[in-house]
N, C-alpha and C positions, 0 to 999 in steps of 0.2 A: 781869531787870529789878532795878535798885536805885536807890538815891537820890543817887548820886554824878553829878555833872554832867560828862559826857564830851563835848568838842568835837572829839575826834579820830576818833570813830566816829559814824556816822549813828544818829539816834534816830527811832523810828516817829512821835512827836508832832511833831517838828520836819520830818521829811519831808512828813507829812501837811499841815502848814502851808504848806510850798513849794507843794505840789500845789494848795492852796486860794488861792494868790497872796499869802500872808502874807510877812512879812520877819522873822519871829521864828525864824530858822534860821541855820546855819553853812554854809559851802562844802561840807563833807562830805555835808551833808543835800540840798542843792541838786544835787550831782553825782549822788547816787542818785536823786533825783527825775527828773533828766533821762534816766538810764538807763531808768527805768520808762517815762516818757513816749515814749523812742525805740522801745520794744518795744510798748507798748500806749498810742497817743496820747489814747485817750478816758478815761484814767484820772483826769485833772484833773477831768472832768465827773462821773465816778463819785464822786469825793471831795465834790463840791458836791451830789450827790443824797443823799449820806448826812446832810448837814446839813439838806437840805430834810426828810427823814424825821424827823430829831430835832425839827425846829420843829412839823411837823404832829402827831407823837406827843404832845409836851408840850402843845400846844394841846387836843387831845382830852382828855388827862388831866386838865389844869387846868380845862378848861371842862366838857364832858358828863360826865366821870367824877368831877369834883368833888374831885380830889386836891389836897392842899395841902403835901404833903411829898415830896421827890424825893432820891434817893441816886444820885448821878451817878458811877459808877465808870469811870476811864479818860477822864478829862475831856478831855484834849488841850489844846493852846494856845488861849486865847480868840479867838473871831472873831465874826462877826455872829450874833445870835439864839442867845445861849448859853441853857442851860436856865433859870436864874433869870429872864432877861429876858423869855422867852416867858411863863413861868408867872406872873410877877409883873405882867405887863401884863394878864392876865385876873383874877388873884387876887393883890393887893399883900401879903397876909399869908402867901404861900407861903414855906416854908422848904426851903433846898437845902444838901446837903452834896456838896461835890466832892471827888473822890479821884483822885490821880495819884501815880505815884512818879518822875517827872522833876522834879528841883528847878527847872528852868527854868519848867516849867508851873506850879509853885505860887507862884513869885515874880511871874509875870504874872497869875495868878488873884487873888492878894491885892491887887495894884494895881489891877486892872481890873474884877473881877466884884464890884460893890458892890450890896449889897441895898437894897431899898426900906425906909423906916423902919418899916413894919409888919411885914415879914418878916425873914428871917435867911439869911445864907450863911456855911458854914464850909469849911474846906479842910483835908483830911487828905493828909499824904505817906505813902502806904501802898501796898502791892501786893495786887492782887485774889487772890493766892494766900494772903493772910492774912485770911480773911473774919471770923474772930472779932475780931481787933483793929479791923478797920474798923467792925464792929457796935458794939463797946464805945465807940469814940470818937465815931461818929455819934449814938449815944444821948445825947450831951451836947447835941445840937442838935435832934434828931428825937424824937418821941413814938411808940415802937414799939407803943403801944397802939392807935394810929390808923393808917388806912391810908397806905402809902408806895409811891411809884412807884420802882422799881429800873431804872435805865437802863444798859445794857451795849451799847454801840455801837462795834463794831469791836475789842472787848477780847478776847473769847474766841478769836479767830484768833491772838492772840499767845501763846496757850497751847498747848503740845504735849498729845497724849493722855495723856502720862506725867503732866501736872500735873492730870489727872481734872477738866477744866473742868465737866463735868456735875455733879459732886459740889459743886464751889465754888458753882455757881448754886443747887443745892438747899439748902446751908447758908444762904446769904444769904436766900433766900426762906423758909426754915423760921422765921426770926426775925421775919418780917413778919406781920401779922395778916390775917385774912380781909378781902377787899376791896382788898388791895394789888394792884399790877400790875408786870409785867415788860415792858419794851421792850428789844428786842435786835435787832441786825443784825450782819452779817458777811459776808465775801467767801466765794463758792463756787467749786468746782473744775471747773465745767463750760465754761469758755472757754480755749481752748489759749493765746491770746495772754496773757491774765491769768496763766495758770500760769507762762508763761516770764518775765513780768515780776517775779512774786514770787520765783522762783527766783533772778533776778539780784539783787534787793534782799536776799534772805537771804545771798547770798554776801558782802555788803559791810557789812551792817547789824550793830549791837550786839544787835539783837532780831530774831528770826525771826517770820514770819508763817505760818500753817498754815491753808490753805483746805481747807474741808470740803464735803461734798455737801449739796444743800438738805435731804435728809432728816435728815441729822446735826444740821443747825442747828435744824430744825423740832422735834427731839427735846428741846431745851432748854425747850420749852414744855409738855412732857409733864405731864398733871395739872392745867393751867390751862385756863380757858376763853378761847379766842381771840377777839379783837375782830375783826369783819369789816374787811377782806376775807381774814384769815388770815395765813398766812406767804407773802409775795410779794415780788418785787423792789421796792426803794425807790421807783422812779417809779410803781408800781402801787398803793401804800399811800395810799388816800383822796386821789387826785390833786387838785390845784387849780392855778389860775394861777401859783402860785410855782414849780411844777415845770417848766412848759413850756419855759423857756430851757435846761434841763438834760436834757431827754429826748434820748437818743442812741442811735443804732443800737448794738446790742450790750449796752445796759445791763441788759436782761432777764435776762442770764446771767452776771453778775458778782457779785450778792450778793442776799440776801434779808433779810427783815425782818418784825417782827411785834410786837403788843401783845396781851398776855393778862392776865386777872384771876384772882387767886387765890380759890379758893371759901372 
């Protein structure tokens, strides 16, 4: 992952945008998206389920949990109900730092993700593999003496085991005070069709995706207090009417998600 805009190779954020029905992508991204859909047609609905989880998780964090600061790493291209939109509808004074390393994402974020007057939005062009730099820059907008919600949705799967993703998560969480939260979701390796689709994606993309077992993803929450219902498929995390349209056969074994509180 780097900050150079490449239009000759697919990029995960733009492929995801295509799968969500967006227009902020290039032909190389839609071609890979079509390969994924030909192998695993339900993937577009899975992408939407991830967005539903984001919305539900942020509503819980800004509402019931009372969180007013969010560090959203791996932002992706703006779509409906971005983190600050959900949070600031509940608490207009919420402060959000978005982090991504695709220059196209940052251009769109700065143009489209505008904060409420009471709150703040900031945008960092940075890689999750550099947590210390992220934390140093985020501290210009967020107060790390107060609880922060760290959101990592679909980003850990973009790291290989050699990148030591668990250590990166631990470094980020270590900088946050007690009462902070982690919201994390990622794809799992328990669906044969999804495994095939990801293999096809990895063969053509500038970024590779690494599916893991549900137990491996649950381990990212080790040492934290999980919010009910724990680590579950996105469609099962506090379901409401918003998820109904995207409940699909097979969604239960393509990804898991959870929210947990730091003691």
